[in-house]
PASEGU-749540 format. One record per atom (N, C-alpha, C, O, CB): residue in one letter; x, z, y. Coordinates in pm, whole numbers, padded with zeros to 5 digits, always signed. Glycine has a CB too. Layout:
BEGIN
AXZY;...
***
This chain:
BEGIN
X+10105+11343+11170;X+10239+11294+11144;X+10262+11160+11213;X+10325+11070+11157;X+10262+11282+10994;X+10211+11149+11334;X+10227+11025+11408;X+10373+10992+11435;X+10412+10876+11433;X+10152+11032+11538;X+10454+11096+11460;X+10595+11069+11486;X+10663+11010+11364;X+10753+10928+11377;X+10666+11197+11528;X+10619+11051+11248;X+10679+10998+11125;X+10644+10850+11107;X+10729+10769+11070;X+10632+11079+11003;X+10519+10815+11134;X+10477+10674+11124;X+10553+10589+11225;X+10598+10479+11193;X+10325+10660+11147;X+10568+10640+11347;X+10640+10565+11451;X+10787+10549+11413;X+10845+10443+11433;X+10628+10636+11586;X+10846+10655+11358;X+10986+10648+11316;X+11003+10546+11203;X+11094+10463+11206;X+11037+10786+11270;X+10916+10554+11104;X+10923+10463+10990;X+10909+10318+11034;X+10974+10229+10980;X+10814+10497+10888;X+10823+10293+11133;X+10804+10157+11184;X+10931+10101+11245;X+10946+09980+11260;X+10692+10155+11288;X+11026+10191+11281;X+11153+10149+11341;X+11269+10168+11243;X+11385+10168+11283;X+11180+10227+11469;X+11236+10183+11116;X+11336+10204+11010;X+11418+10330+11031;X+11537+10334+11000;X+11428+10085+11002;X+11354+10433+11084;X+11418+10562+11104;X+11356+10659+11005;X+11234+10675+11000;X+11402+10614+11253;X+11441+10723+10925;X+11392+10826+10833;X+11430+10961+10894;X+11545+11004+10886;X+11452+10809+10688;X+11333+11025+10953;X+11355+11147+11028;X+11394+11263+10937;X+11322+11296+10843;X+11230+11183+11108;X+11507+11324+10966;X+11551+11445+10898;X+11503+11561+10986;X+11562+11589+11090;X+11710+11449+10876;X+11396+11626+10943;X+11332+11728+11026;X+11421+11849+11050;X+11408+11916+11153;X+11204+11772+10962;X+11510+11879+10957;X+11602+11991+10979;X+11702+11956+11089;X+11726+12036+11179;X+11675+12026+10849;X+11760+11837+11082;X+11854+11794+11187;X+11783+11782+11321;X+11840+11817+11425;X+11919+11660+11149;X+11659+11732+11320;X+11583+11718+11444;X+11559+11855+11507;X+11571+11871+11629;X+11448+11646+11417;X+11524+11952+11425;X+11502+12089+11473;X+11629+12143+11538;X+11625+12196+11650;X+11458+12180+11358;X+11741+12130+11469;X+11870+12179+11521;X+11905+12106+11651;X+11952+12168+11746;X+11982+12161+11416;X+11883+11975+11654;X+11914+11896+11773;X+11830+11943+11892;X+11883+11956+12002;X+11890+11746+11746;X+11701+11967+11870;X+11615+12016+11979;X+11663+12151+12030;X+11663+12175+12151;X+11469+12026+11932;X+11704+12239+11940;X+11754+12370+11979;X+11884+12357+12059;X+11902+12421+12163;X+11776+12459+11855;X+11976+12273+12008;X+12106+12256+12073;X+12094+12182+12206;X+12152+12224+12306;X+12202+12182+11981;X+12022+12074+12206;X+12012+11987+12324;X+11930+12050+12436;X+11968+12042+12553;X+11950+11853+12285;X+11819+12114+12400;X+11726+12164+12501;X+11712+12315+12504;X+11636+12369+12584;X+11592+12103+12480;X+11783+12384+12417;X+11774+12529+12413;X+11635+12579+12376;X+11591+12683+12426;X+11813+12586+12546;X+11567+12506+12291;X+11429+12540+12254;X+11422+12677+12188;X+11495+12704+12092;X+11371+12433+12161;X+11334+12762+12238;X+11309+12892+12175;X+11221+12875+12053;X+11244+12935+11948;X+11243+12989+12275;X+11119+12790+12069;X+11024+12761+11961;X+11006+12611+11952;X+11008+12540+12052;X+10887+12832+11984;X+10988+12565+11831;X+10956+12424+11808;X+10827+12422+11728;X+10824+12453+11609;X+11074+12347+11733;X+10720+12383+11797;X+10588+12378+11733;X+10569+12243+11665;X+10619+12140+11712;X+10476+12402+11836;X+10497+12246+11556;X+10463+12124+11481;X+10313+12130+11455;X+10266+12211+11375;X+10546+12111+11346;X+10239+12044+11523;X+10093+12040+11509;X+10057+11938+11404;X+10104+11824+11407;X+10025+12007+11645;X+09972+11979+11309;X+09940+11889+11198;X+09804+11926+11138;X+09765+12043+11135;X+10051+11896+11089;X+09734+11825+11092;X+09611+11848+11016;X+09650+11898+10878;X+09731+11837+10809;X+09525+11718+11006;X+09590+12011+10836;X+09630+12073+10709;X+09568+12000+10591;X+09448+11977+10585;X+09588+12219+10706;X+09656+11963+10497;X+09613+11905+10369;X+09694+11974+10260;X+09817+11974+10263;X+09634+11747+10366;X+09625+12033+10166;X+09688+12111+10060;X+09801+12034+09991;X+09903+12093+09955;X+09585+12153+09957;X+09785+11904+09972;X+09885+11826+09899;X+10020+11822+09970;X+10120+11782+09909;X+09834+11685+09879;X+10025+11861+10097;X+10151+11863+10171;X+10208+12004+10187;X+10295+12027+10271;X+10131+11801+10308;X+10160+12099+10107;X+10203+12238+10120;X+10355+12254+10109;X+10414+12332+10183;X+10135+12323+10015;X+10418+12181+10018;X+10564+12192+10004;X+10634+12151+10133;X+10731+12213+10175;X+10615+12105+09887;X+10584+12046+10196;X+10642+12001+10324;X+10623+12108+10430;X+10716+12136+10506;X+10578+11868+10369;X+10506+12168+10438;X+10481+12274+10536;X+10574+12392+10511;X+10628+12450+10606;X+10334+12320+10530;X+10593+12428+10385;X+10685+12537+10351;X+10827+12504+10397;X+10896+12589+10453;X+10684+12564+10199;X+10870+12381+10373;X+11004+12338+10415;X+11017+12347+10567;X+11116+12402+10617;X+11032+12194+10366;X+10921+12294+10639;X+10927+12296+10786;X+10932+12438+10839;X+11003+12467+10935;X+10807+12221+10845;X+10856+12527+10776;X+10856+12667+10816;X+10993+12730+10788;X+11045+12805+10871;X+10745+12745+10743;X+11051+12701+10673;X+11183+12753+10638;X+11289+12705+10736;X+11381+12779+10771;X+11221+12712+10495;X+11278+12581+10779;X+11373+12524+10876;X+11363+12598+11008;X+11464+12615+11077;X+11347+12373+10896;X+11242+12641+11045;X+11225+12714+11170;X+11109+12669+11256;X+11080+12732+11358;X+11348+12704+11248;X+11043+12562+11218;X+10928+12515+11296;X+10816+12619+11290;X+10798+12688+11190;X+10878+12379+11243;X+10741+12629+11399;X+10619+12706+11402;X+10505+12607+11382;X+10476+12526+11470;X+10603+12787+11536;X+10441+12613+11267;X+10334+12518+11236;X+10201+12565+11293;X+10166+12683+11284;X+10323+12498+11085;X+10128+12471+11350;X+09994+12495+11402;X+09903+12396+11331;X+09915+12275+11349;X+09986+12481+11560;X+09813+12450+11249;X+09729+12364+11166;X+09595+12334+11230;X+09536+12418+11298;X+09708+12427+11031;X+09549+12215+11206;X+09416+12170+11246;X+09339+12141+11118;X+09394+12085+11023;X+09422+12042+11340;X+09212+12179+11117;X+09129+12147+11001;X+09113+11996+10992;X+09087+11928+11092;X+08990+12217+11011;X+09128+11944+10873;X+09113+11801+10850;X+08968+11772+10814;X+08906+11843+10734;X+09209+11752+10737;X+08914+11666+10874;X+08781+11618+10838;X+08797+11477+10785;X+08895+11409+10816;X+08681+11623+10960;X+08703+11435+10707;X+08711+11302+10648;X+08604+11212+10706;X+08487+11249+10717;X+08697+11309+10494;X+08646+11092+10744;X+08556+10992+10799;X+08587+10859+10733;X+08698+10808+10744;X+08569+10982+10955;X+08489+10804+10666;X+08511+10676+10597;X+08620+10684+10493;X+08690+10585+10469;X+08545+10569+10697;X+08635+10800+10430;X+08737+10817+10327;X+08876+10846+10380;X+08969+10867+10302;X+08742+10696+10243;X+08892+10847+10512;X+09023+10875+10572;X+09027+11016+10629;X+08929+11064+10687;X+09055+10772+10683;X+09141+11081+10610;X+09161+11215+10664;X+09191+11206+10813;X+09271+11123+10857;X+09275+11289+10589;X+09126+11293+10890;X+09150+11299+11034;X+09185+11443+11069;X+09110+11536+11040;X+09026+11250+11116;X+09299+11460+11132;X+09343+11592+11175;X+09391+11584+11319;X+09506+11619+11348;X+09454+11647+11083;X+09306+11538+11407;X+09343+11514+11546;X+09378+11646+11616;X+09293+11733+11634;X+09229+11443+11621;X+09503+11658+11655;X+09555+11784+11711;X+09572+11779+11863;X+09626+11873+11921;X+09686+11817+11647;X+09527+11672+11928;X+09552+11655+12071;X+09506+11775+12154;X+09585+11833+12228;X+09482+11530+12121;X+09380+11812+12142;X+09327+11922+12222;X+09396+12053+12188;X+09423+12135+12276;X+09175+11936+12202;X+09425+12073+12061;X+09493+12195+12018;X+09630+12208+12084;X+09666+12315+12132;X+09508+12198+11865;X+09704+12099+12087;X+09837+12101+12147;X+09826+12131+12297;X+09901+12213+12349;X+09909+11967+12124;X+09734+12065+12366;X+09718+12086+12510;X+09683+12231+12539;X+09744+12294+12626;X+09609+11992+12567;X+09585+12285+12469;X+09543+12423+12492;X+09658+12519+12461;X+09681+12615+12535;X+09419+12458+12407;X+09729+12495+12354;X+09840+12581+12314;X+09950+12582+12422;X+09999+12688+12461;X+09899+12535+12179;X+09987+12464+12469;X+10091+12455+12572;X+10045+12521+12701;X+10121+12594+12765;X+10129+12307+12598;X+09920+12495+12741;X+09868+12555+12864;X+09865+12707+12853;X+09903+12778+12947;X+09727+12500+12896;X+09821+12757+12739;X+09817+12902+12719;X+09959+12960+12728;X+09982+13059+12797;X+09753+12937+12582;X+10053+12897+12658;X+10192+12945+12662;X+10249+12939+12804;X+10323+13028+12844;X+10279+12862+12567;X+10214+12835+12879;X+10263+12823+13017;X+10207+12938+13101;X+10283+13007+13170;X+10221+12686+13078;X+10077+12958+13097;X+10016+13061+13181;X+10050+13203+13138;X+10046+13295+13219;X+09867+13043+13182;X+10082+13221+13012;X+10122+13354+12965;X+10272+13376+12981;X+10324+13482+12943;X+10083+13372+12819;X+10342+13278+13037;X+10485+13292+13062;X+10572+13276+12938;X+10691+13307+12941;X+10512+13425+13123;X+10513+13229+12829;X+10588+13209+12705;X+10669+13080+12713;X+10781+13073+12662;X+10493+13205+12584;X+10612+12980+12776;X+10676+12848+12786;X+10730+12829+12927;X+10653+12813+13023;X+10576+12735+12750;X+10861+12829+12940;X+10924+12804+13070;X+10952+12655+13090;X+10937+12602+13200;X+11054+12885+13084;X+10993+12590+12982;X+11023+12445+12984;X+10975+12386+12852;X+10998+12442+12745;X+11176+12418+13005;X+10908+12272+12861;X+10854+12209+12741;X+10920+12074+12714;X+10955+12001+12807;X+10703+12191+12753;X+10936+12045+12588;X+10974+11912+12541;X+10855+11865+12458;X+10819+11927+12358;X+11111+11913+12456;X+10794+11757+12500;X+10678+11702+12429;X+10725+11582+12349;X+10786+11490+12404;X+10563+11663+12529;X+10698+11582+12220;X+10734+11470+12133;X+10606+11394+12102;X+10529+11432+12013;X+10806+11518+12000;X+10584+11287+12176;X+10463+11207+12158;X+10475+11077+12236;X+10548+11068+12335;X+10338+11285+12202;X+10400+10978+12190;X+10388+10850+12261;X+10245+10831+12309;X+10210+10725+12361;X+10430+10733+12169;X+10164+10934+12292;X+10020+10927+12313;X+09984+10954+12459;X+10018+11058+12515;X+09949+11028+12223;X+09915+10860+12519;X+09872+10873+12657;X+09773+10985+12680;X+09751+11026+12795;X+09812+10745+12703;X+09713+11037+12574;X+09622+11151+12588;X+09695+11273+12645;X+09631+11363+12700;X+09559+11186+12453;X+09826+11277+12632;X+09903+11389+12684;X+09954+11367+12826;X+10024+11453+12880;X+10020+11416+12593;X+09922+11255+12887;X+09973+11225+13021;X+09933+11331+13123;X+10014+11369+13208;X+09922+11088+13067;X+09811+11380+13116;X+09765+11482+13211;X+09845+11611+13191;X+09887+11674+13289;X+09614+11510+13193;X+09868+11650+13068;X+09948+11769+13039;X+10091+11750+13088;X+10148+11839+13152;X+09947+11800+12888;X+10149+11636+13058;X+10286+11607+13098;X+10298+11610+13250;X+10394+11666+13304;X+10331+11469+13044;X+10202+11551+13320;X+10203+11551+13466;X+10192+11694+13519;X+10264+11732+13611;X+10087+11465+13522;X+10103+11772+13462;X+10086+11912+13501;X+10217+11989+13487;X+10260+12057+13581;X+09976+11978+13415;X+10281+11978+13371;X+10407+12048+13347;X+10516+12000+13441;X+10593+12080+13494;X+10451+12030+13203;X+10522+11870+13462;X+10624+11812+13550;X+10609+11862+13693;X+10708+11898+13757;X+10616+11659+13546;X+10487+11864+13743;X+10461+11910+13880;X+10499+12056+13901;X+10525+12098+14014;X+10315+11890+13915;X+10503+12132+13794;X+10536+12274+13803;X+10679+12304+13759;X+10717+12420+13745;X+10439+12354+13720;X+10757+12199+13736;X+10895+12219+13694;X+10908+12275+13554;X+11011+12333+13519;X+10965+12309+13790;X+10804+12257+13473;X+10803+12315+13339;X+10819+12210+13229;X+10798+12240+13112;X+10674+12392+13317;X+10857+12089+13266;X+10878+11984+13167;X+11025+11949+13162;X+11085+11915+13264;X+10793+11858+13199;X+11084+11958+13043;X+11222+11913+13029;X+11226+11763+13006;X+11298+11690+13074;X+11293+11986+12914;X+11149+11718+12908;X+11148+11575+12878;X+11032+11543+12785;X+10969+11631+12728;X+11282+11531+12814;X+11006+11414+12773;X+10916+11362+12671;X+11001+11276+12580;X+11078+11192+12626;X+10796+11280+12733;X+10988+11297+12451;X+11054+11212+12352;X+10945+11129+12286;X+10857+11183+12219;X+11136+11296+12246;X+10952+10999+12306;X+10853+10910+12246;X+10902+10866+12109;X+11007+10802+12098;X+10827+10786+12336;X+10828+10901+12004;X+10866+10853+11871;X+10851+10702+11857;X+10920+10639+11777;X+10783+10923+11764;X+10761+10645+11935;X+10736+10501+11929;X+10839+10426+12013;X+10898+10481+12106;X+10594+10468+11978;X+10860+10301+11979;X+10946+10214+12058;X+10886+10199+12197;X+10766+10217+12215;X+10964+10074+11989;X+10968+10164+12297;X+10918+10153+12435;X+10794+10065+12449;X+10705+10098+12528;X+11026+10099+12522;X+10787+09957+12375;X+10670+09868+12389;X+10546+09923+12320;X+10437+09868+12338;X+10703+09732+12332;X+10559+10030+12243;X+10445+10091+12174;X+10404+10225+12236;X+10302+10282+12199;X+10479+10112+12027;X+10482+10274+12330;X+10452+10400+12398;X+10345+10376+12504;X+10343+10272+12569;X+10581+10460+12461;X+10256+10472+12520;X+10148+10459+12617;X+10200+10435+12758;X+10293+10501+12804;X+10061+10584+12615;X+10137+10341+12825;X+10170+10312+12965;X+10140+10434+13052;X+10203+10453+13155;X+10092+10188+13015;X+10044+10516+13011;X+10009+10635+13089;X+10125+10733+13096;X+10143+10800+13197;X+09886+10703+13028;X+10203+10741+12990;X+10323+10826+12993;X+10436+10757+13068;X+10506+10819+13147;X+10368+10860+12850;X+10453+10628+13043;X+10565+10556+13105;X+10551+10546+13256;X+10651+10534+13326;X+10576+10416+13045;X+10429+10551+13308;X+10407+10543+13453;X+10449+10671+13526;X+10478+10667+13645;X+10262+10514+13482;X+10451+10781+13456;X+10487+10908+13517;X+10636+10907+13551;X+10717+10851+13477;X+10453+11028+13424;X+10670+10966+13659;X+10811+10974+13698;X+10870+11100+13636;X+10884+11204+13701;X+10827+10974+13856;X+10904+11086+13508;X+10951+11201+13430;X+11075+11163+13350;X+11107+11045+13335;X+10840+11253+13336;X+11142+11265+13301;X+11251+11243+13207;X+11187+11204+13074;X+11104+11276+13020;X+11342+11371+13191;X+11229+11088+13022;X+11171+11039+12897;X+11277+10962+12821;X+11356+10887+12878;X+11047+10951+12923;X+11276+10982+12690;X+11365+10904+12604;X+11286+10859+12482;X+11176+10907+12455;X+11490+10987+12562;X+11343+10766+12411;X+11276+10707+12295;X+11356+10740+12170;X+11479+10736+12169;X+11260+10554+12312;X+11283+10772+12065;X+11343+10815+11939;X+11450+10718+11890;X+11554+10760+11840;X+11236+10831+11834;X+11424+10588+11903;X+11520+10490+11852;X+11654+10495+11927;X+11754+10445+11876;X+11462+10350+11860;X+11655+10553+12046;X+11779+10562+12124;X+11861+10687+12092;X+11978+10696+12129;X+11747+10560+12272;X+11799+10781+12024;X+11868+10907+11993;X+11866+10939+11844;X+11914+11044+11802;X+11804+11021+12070;X+11812+10848+11764;X+11791+10873+11621;X+11919+10898+11543;X+11916+10960+11437;X+11720+10757+11559;X+12030+10852+11594;X+12158+10873+11522;X+12185+11021+11496;X+12263+11055+11407;X+12273+10812+11602;X+12122+11107+11574;X+12144+11251+11559;X+12066+11311+11441;X+12103+11417+11390;X+12105+11322+11686;X+11959+11244+11399;X+11874+11303+11295;X+11809+11201+11203;X+11710+11231+11137;X+11767+11386+11358;X+11863+11081+11197;X+11816+10980+11102;X+11888+11005+10970;X+12011+11010+10967;X+11842+10833+11155;X+11813+11020+10862;X+11874+11045+10731;X+11964+10930+10687;X+12052+10949+10603;X+11765+11067+10627;X+11943+10813+10742;X+12020+10695+10701;X+12148+10675+10781;X+12224+10582+10751;X+11934+10573+10713;X+12173+10758+10881;X+12291+10741+10965;X+12368+10870+10976;X+12313+10979+10962;X+12252+10691+11105;X+12497+10857+11000;X+12579+10975+11026;X+12568+11010+11173;X+12564+10922+11259;X+12728+10951+10985;X+12564+11139+11201;X+12554+11185+11339;X+12683+11154+11414;X+12791+11156+11354;X+12524+11336+11345;X+12673+11124+11544;X+12793+11100+11623;X+12872+11229+11641;X+12820+11338+11620;X+12757+11039+11760;X+12995+11215+11679;X+13081+11331+11697;X+13029+11420+11810;X+13030+11542+11798;X+13226+11288+11726;X+12985+11358+11919;X+12929+11438+12028;X+12803+11372+12079;X+12782+11251+12062;X+13030+11456+12141;X+12719+11452+12143;X+12590+11406+12193;X+12610+11332+12325;X+12656+11390+12423;X+12492+11524+12212;X+12575+11206+12327;X+12591+11126+12448;X+12461+11099+12521;X+12456+11013+12608;X+12655+10997+12416;X+12353+11173+12486;X+12225+11149+12552;X+12210+11230+12677;X+12108+11221+12745;X+12110+11178+12459;
***
């Protein structure tokens, strides 16, 4: 839930239903995947996200020093690559500020299969590895009016 932490750090309360609809409307997304470490205590949230339309991909959570770790980086990369090579993914929108995805983003961009990267983090917190790529990229704080629970959506999309 890194995007949620990044949003909260910017006083954005992400409405996942509105975000899902916005991704579908703005980018024509066929599928919206949500990668997350599975924790039973969040089952209601997973049920809600599934009802909204997200395709959830779970990672087993391990505990280190009393903290839950559900690192989904490799899972996301393999999933996107598989979908690309199987012809399932024609264009991808990656929602991340993590430089670990720079190689994937570059790969997709070079093949015309990247629509954009949406960084949940503010520009100064987004990985330089992503920002160095010559790609379409936007930041959550610049488009949050469309799906921030604390704000009313604009009449039309100006992004």
